C-alpha positions as CSV (number, residue, x, y, z in Angstrom):
1,M,16.6,-18.3,-10.2
2,L,15.3,-21.0,-7.9
3,S,13.1,-23.8,-9.2
4,A,10.2,-25.2,-7.2
5,A,12.4,-28.1,-6.1
6,D,15.1,-25.7,-4.9
7,A,12.8,-23.3,-3.0
8,L,12.7,-23.8,0.7
9,G,9.7,-23.8,3.0
10,L,6.9,-24.9,0.7
11,A,3.4,-25.7,1.7
12,A,0.3,-27.1,0.0
13,P,-3.1,-25.5,0.8
14,Q,-3.9,-28.4,3.2
15,A,-0.7,-27.8,5.1
16,V,-0.8,-24.0,5.6
17,R,-1.5,-22.6,9.0
18,E,-5.2,-22.9,9.9
19,D,-5.3,-19.5,11.6
20,W,-3.5,-17.0,9.4
21,R,-4.0,-14.4,12.0
22,H,-1.9,-16.2,14.6
23,G,1.2,-14.2,15.4
24,A,-0.2,-10.8,14.4
25,A,1.3,-7.9,16.2
26,E,-2.2,-7.0,17.6
27,P,-5.2,-9.2,18.4
28,P,-7.6,-9.3,15.5
29,C,-10.9,-7.4,15.7
30,N,-14.3,-8.8,15.0
31,A,-15.3,-5.8,12.9
32,C,-13.3,-3.0,11.5
33,A,-14.2,0.6,10.7
34,L,-12.7,1.6,7.4
35,G,-11.3,5.1,7.3
36,C,-13.7,7.9,7.7
37,S,-16.4,6.4,5.5
38,G,-18.3,4.8,8.3
39,A,-18.4,1.4,6.5
40,V,-17.9,-1.6,8.8
41,I,-16.7,-5.0,7.9
42,D,-18.2,-7.8,10.0
43,G,-15.3,-10.2,9.2
44,S,-11.8,-10.6,7.8
45,L,-10.3,-9.8,4.4
46,S,-8.3,-11.9,2.1
47,V,-6.8,-9.6,-0.5
48,I,-5.7,-11.7,-3.6
49,V,-3.1,-10.1,-5.8
50,P,-2.3,-11.9,-9.1
51,A,1.1,-11.0,-10.5
52,Y,3.0,-11.7,-13.7
53,N,6.5,-10.4,-14.3
54,E,6.2,-7.7,-11.7
55,S,9.6,-8.1,-10.1
56,Q,10.5,-4.4,-10.4
57,T,7.5,-3.2,-8.4
58,I,5.9,-6.1,-6.4
59,F,7.8,-5.6,-3.2
60,H,7.0,-1.9,-2.8
61,N,3.4,-2.3,-4.1
62,I,2.6,-5.0,-1.6
63,E,4.3,-3.1,1.1
64,E,2.1,-0.1,0.4
65,T,-1.0,-2.3,0.2
66,V,-0.2,-3.8,3.7
67,A,0.3,-0.3,5.1
68,T,-3.0,0.9,3.6
69,L,-5.0,-2.0,5.0
70,E,-3.4,-1.6,8.4
71,S,-4.5,2.0,8.4
72,F,-8.1,0.7,8.2
73,G,-7.7,-1.3,11.4
74,C,-8.8,-4.4,9.7
75,D,-8.1,-8.1,10.2
76,F,-6.6,-9.1,6.8
77,E,-4.2,-11.2,4.8
78,V,-2.6,-10.4,1.5
79,I,-2.1,-13.3,-0.8
80,V,0.3,-12.7,-3.7
81,V,0.0,-15.3,-6.5
82,D,2.8,-15.4,-9.0
83,D,1.3,-16.7,-12.2
84,G,4.4,-18.4,-13.6
85,S,6.5,-15.3,-14.0
86,N,10.0,-15.7,-15.6
87,D,11.5,-12.7,-13.7
88,E,11.5,-14.0,-10.1
89,T,8.4,-12.0,-9.1
90,Y,7.6,-14.6,-6.4
91,L,11.1,-14.3,-4.9
92,H,10.9,-10.5,-4.6
93,A,7.5,-10.9,-3.1
94,A,8.8,-13.4,-0.6
95,R,11.1,-10.7,0.8
96,L,8.0,-9.3,2.5
97,L,7.8,-12.4,4.7
98,I,10.8,-11.1,6.7
99,E,8.7,-8.5,8.5
100,N,5.1,-9.3,7.4
101,A,4.8,-13.1,7.6
102,H,1.6,-12.6,9.7
103,R,0.1,-10.4,7.0
104,V,1.5,-11.6,3.6
105,R,1.4,-15.0,1.9
106,V,3.2,-15.8,-1.3
107,V,2.0,-18.5,-3.7
108,R,3.7,-19.7,-6.8
109,C,2.2,-21.3,-9.9
110,E,5.0,-22.8,-12.0
111,V,3.2,-22.4,-15.3
112,N,1.6,-19.2,-16.6
113,Q,-2.1,-19.9,-17.1
114,G,-3.6,-16.5,-16.8
115,K,-4.9,-14.0,-14.3
116,G,-8.1,-16.0,-13.7
117,N,-6.1,-19.1,-12.8
118,A,-4.1,-17.0,-10.3
119,L,-7.2,-15.7,-8.7
120,I,-8.7,-19.2,-8.4
121,C,-5.4,-20.4,-6.9
122,G,-5.3,-17.5,-4.4
123,A,-8.9,-18.2,-3.4
124,G,-7.9,-21.8,-2.5
125,Y,-5.5,-20.4,0.1
126,A,-7.8,-17.6,1.4
127,A,-9.3,-17.7,4.9
128,G,-11.2,-14.4,4.9
129,D,-14.9,-13.7,5.1
130,Y,-14.5,-11.4,2.2
131,L,-12.2,-11.9,-0.8
132,V,-10.8,-8.8,-2.5
133,F,-9.3,-9.0,-6.0
134,L,-6.6,-6.3,-6.5
135,D,-4.3,-5.9,-9.5
136,A,-0.5,-5.9,-8.7
137,D,0.3,-2.7,-10.7
138,M,-1.5,-0.4,-8.3
139,D,-3.4,1.4,-11.1
140,L,-6.3,1.0,-8.6
141,H,-5.1,1.9,-5.2
142,P,-6.5,-0.1,-2.2
143,R,-7.3,3.1,-0.4
144,Q,-10.5,2.9,-2.4
145,L,-11.8,-0.2,-0.6
146,P,-13.8,1.6,2.0
147,K,-16.1,3.0,-0.7
148,L,-16.7,-0.5,-2.1
149,F,-17.6,-1.9,1.4
150,E,-19.8,1.1,2.1
151,I,-21.8,0.3,-1.1
152,M,-21.9,-3.4,-0.3
153,H,-23.6,-2.7,3.0
154,A,-25.9,0.1,1.7
155,T,-27.2,-2.2,-1.1
156,A,-27.0,-5.6,0.6
157,A,-24.8,-6.7,-2.3
158,D,-22.9,-10.0,-2.4
159,V,-20.4,-8.7,-4.9
160,V,-19.1,-5.1,-5.5
161,I,-16.9,-4.4,-8.5
162,G,-15.1,-1.3,-9.5
163,A,-16.4,0.2,-12.7
164,K,-14.5,2.5,-15.0
165,R,-17.8,3.5,-16.7
166,H,-19.4,4.5,-13.4
167,P,-20.4,8.2,-13.7
168,E,-18.4,9.1,-10.5
169,S,-15.3,7.3,-11.6
170,K,-12.1,9.2,-12.3
171,V,-10.1,7.3,-14.9
172,N,-6.9,8.1,-16.9
173,Y,-6.1,5.4,-19.4
174,P,-5.3,5.3,-23.2
175,P,-8.0,6.1,-25.8
176,L,-7.6,2.7,-27.4
177,R,-8.4,1.0,-24.1
178,K,-11.4,3.1,-23.6
179,L,-12.7,2.2,-27.1
180,L,-12.1,-1.5,-26.5
181,S,-13.8,-1.3,-23.0
182,A,-16.9,0.4,-24.4
183,G,-17.2,-2.1,-27.2
184,Y,-16.8,-5.1,-24.9
185,Y,-19.3,-3.7,-22.5
186,L,-22.0,-3.5,-25.2
187,L,-21.3,-7.1,-26.2
188,V,-21.6,-8.3,-22.7
189,R,-24.7,-6.3,-22.1
190,V,-26.4,-7.9,-25.1
191,L,-25.3,-11.4,-24.4
192,F,-25.7,-11.6,-20.6
193,G,-27.7,-8.6,-19.4
194,L,-25.6,-8.1,-16.4
195,P,-26.8,-5.2,-14.2
196,I,-23.4,-3.5,-14.1
197,R,-21.4,-1.0,-16.3
198,D,-18.1,-2.8,-16.3
199,T,-16.6,-6.2,-15.7
200,Q,-12.9,-6.0,-16.3
201,T,-11.7,-3.4,-13.7
202,G,-9.2,-5.1,-11.4
203,L,-10.8,-4.2,-8.1
204,K,-13.6,-6.4,-6.8
205,V,-15.0,-7.5,-3.4
206,F,-16.8,-10.8,-3.0
207,K,-18.4,-12.4,0.0
208,A,-16.5,-15.7,0.5
209,R,-19.6,-17.8,0.0
210,V,-20.0,-16.5,-3.5
211,V,-16.5,-17.5,-4.5
212,R,-17.0,-20.9,-3.0
213,D,-20.2,-21.4,-5.0
214,V,-19.0,-19.9,-8.3
215,F,-15.3,-20.8,-8.8
216,P,-15.8,-24.6,-9.1
217,R,-18.0,-23.8,-12.2
218,V,-15.3,-21.7,-13.9
219,L,-13.4,-23.0,-17.0
220,V,-11.9,-19.8,-18.4
221,K,-8.5,-19.0,-16.9
222,R,-7.5,-16.0,-19.0
223,F,-9.4,-13.3,-20.9
224,A,-13.1,-13.9,-20.1
225,F,-12.6,-15.1,-16.6
226,D,-14.4,-12.1,-15.1
227,I,-17.4,-12.6,-17.4
228,E,-17.7,-16.3,-16.5
229,V,-17.5,-15.5,-12.7
230,L,-20.0,-12.6,-12.8
231,T,-22.5,-14.3,-15.1
232,N,-22.5,-17.4,-12.9
233,A,-22.9,-15.3,-9.7
234,H,-25.8,-13.4,-11.3
235,R,-27.4,-16.6,-12.5
236,L,-27.2,-18.1,-9.0
237,G,-29.1,-15.1,-7.6
238,Y,-26.3,-13.2,-6.0
239,R,-26.6,-9.4,-6.0
240,I,-23.9,-7.6,-7.9
241,V,-23.5,-3.8,-7.9
242,D,-20.7,-1.6,-9.3
243,A,-18.8,1.2,-7.6
244,P,-16.9,4.3,-8.8
245,V,-13.1,4.0,-8.9
246,T,-10.1,6.2,-9.4
247,L,-7.7,4.7,-12.0
248,E,-4.3,5.9,-13.0
249,F,-3.0,3.9,-15.9
250,R,0.8,3.3,-15.6
251,R,1.7,1.0,-18.5
252,G,1.6,3.2,-21.5
253,E,-0.5,1.4,-24.0
254,G,-0.7,-1.7,-21.9
255,R,-0.5,-5.4,-22.7
256,V,-3.5,-5.9,-25.0
257,R,-2.6,-7.4,-28.3
258,P,-4.8,-8.4,-31.3
259,H,-4.5,-12.0,-30.4
260,D,-5.7,-11.2,-26.9
261,I,-8.8,-9.5,-28.3
262,K,-9.6,-12.5,-30.5
263,A,-9.1,-14.9,-27.6
264,M,-11.4,-12.8,-25.3
265,L,-14.2,-12.7,-27.9
266,F,-13.9,-16.5,-28.3
267,D,-13.9,-17.1,-24.6
268,T,-16.9,-14.8,-24.1
269,L,-18.9,-16.5,-26.8
270,S,-17.9,-19.9,-25.2
271,V,-19.3,-18.7,-21.9
272,F,-22.6,-17.8,-23.6
273,Y,-22.7,-21.2,-25.3
274,R,-22.1,-23.1,-22.1
275,M,-24.7,-21.0,-20.2
276,H,-27.5,-20.6,-22.6
277,L,-27.3,-23.4,-25.1
278,R,-25.6,-26.3,-23.2
279,H,-26.7,-25.3,-19.7
280,Y,-23.4,-26.7,-18.6
281,Y,-23.1,-24.6,-15.4
282,D,-26.4,-26.0,-14.0
283,S,-24.9,-29.4,-13.8
284,I,-21.8,-28.4,-11.7
285,E,-21.9,-29.0,-7.9
286,P,-19.8,-26.9,-5.6
287,A,-16.5,-28.4,-4.5
288,P,-13.9,-27.3,-1.9
289,L,-11.6,-24.7,-3.5
290,D,-8.4,-26.5,-2.4
291,T,-9.4,-29.5,-4.6
292,L,-9.4,-27.4,-7.8
293,A,-6.5,-28.0,-10.2
294,S,-5.4,-24.4,-10.1
295,V,-4.7,-24.7,-6.4
296,K,-3.3,-28.2,-6.4
297,E,-0.7,-27.2,-9.0
298,S,0.7,-24.4,-6.8
299,Y,2.7,-24.1,-3.6
300,E,3.2,-21.5,-0.9
301,L,6.5,-20.0,0.2
302,T,6.7,-20.0,3.9
303,E,10.0,-18.1,4.3
304,P,12.0,-15.6,2.3
305,Q,14.4,-16.7,-0.4
306,Q,17.9,-15.5,-0.7
307,S,18.3,-15.1,-4.5
308,A,16.1,-12.0,-5.0
309,V,18.0,-8.7,-4.6
């Protein structure tokens, strides 16, 4: 396994190519029609995919993601962020650079700090007008994105999030996860009054300006990251709506452990304390995303590595 020092072709956010569309097989469009939904994007997409120990599936899942986005006719980039995996996830992802260097970027965080940290990191590299958060496991297929953009335009929303609890959603995941999701939803509703039915589903679309405004305020890197992001966006006056999703759970009972539940409750209550008692977030000024610690502690692979098979 290559260390950061051994990996070839590294780039910090400041050093990456300014125009990530340069070298694309076809000239980028100014607006793209998504499928047959009639939704139109008036800009480019940065699809951020946080990944942790996904070496067995990351290559094919990102390959499928790229093919799906290309079928929309969109101007896009896919940013894979390896959150300190110990199974060479980033090296397997870097194989995509052989044929998709104009579409795919691979970023490595040496230390695992959580999905939220990976999303902040990816946002620091993103150049799109819209940022899409997509889980690496493909439980939520990117073919659903047209529906989210259709809802964004129809409601003049700044943020659209997939919601398992939406009445039109089609979900297949373990009963324990459903119970935990319902309980957490009630807690979040009581504490924050968010106008949405879910916060944890791993498919979200943000206008880039929302991310630039909110992410410098975020302290949570793991379990309550979504809550901290969405409550801050709501408090700043951004419009958030939810959308139906189709979810096919692929991990058996998943990765949630008792320790994770306790940590998530603690982090959620900490967000409430900072927002409503300390008014901490009101004192934070926006800052360039590439100056955030999550971004500065990462690097980008600019060419494929040879150790991944």
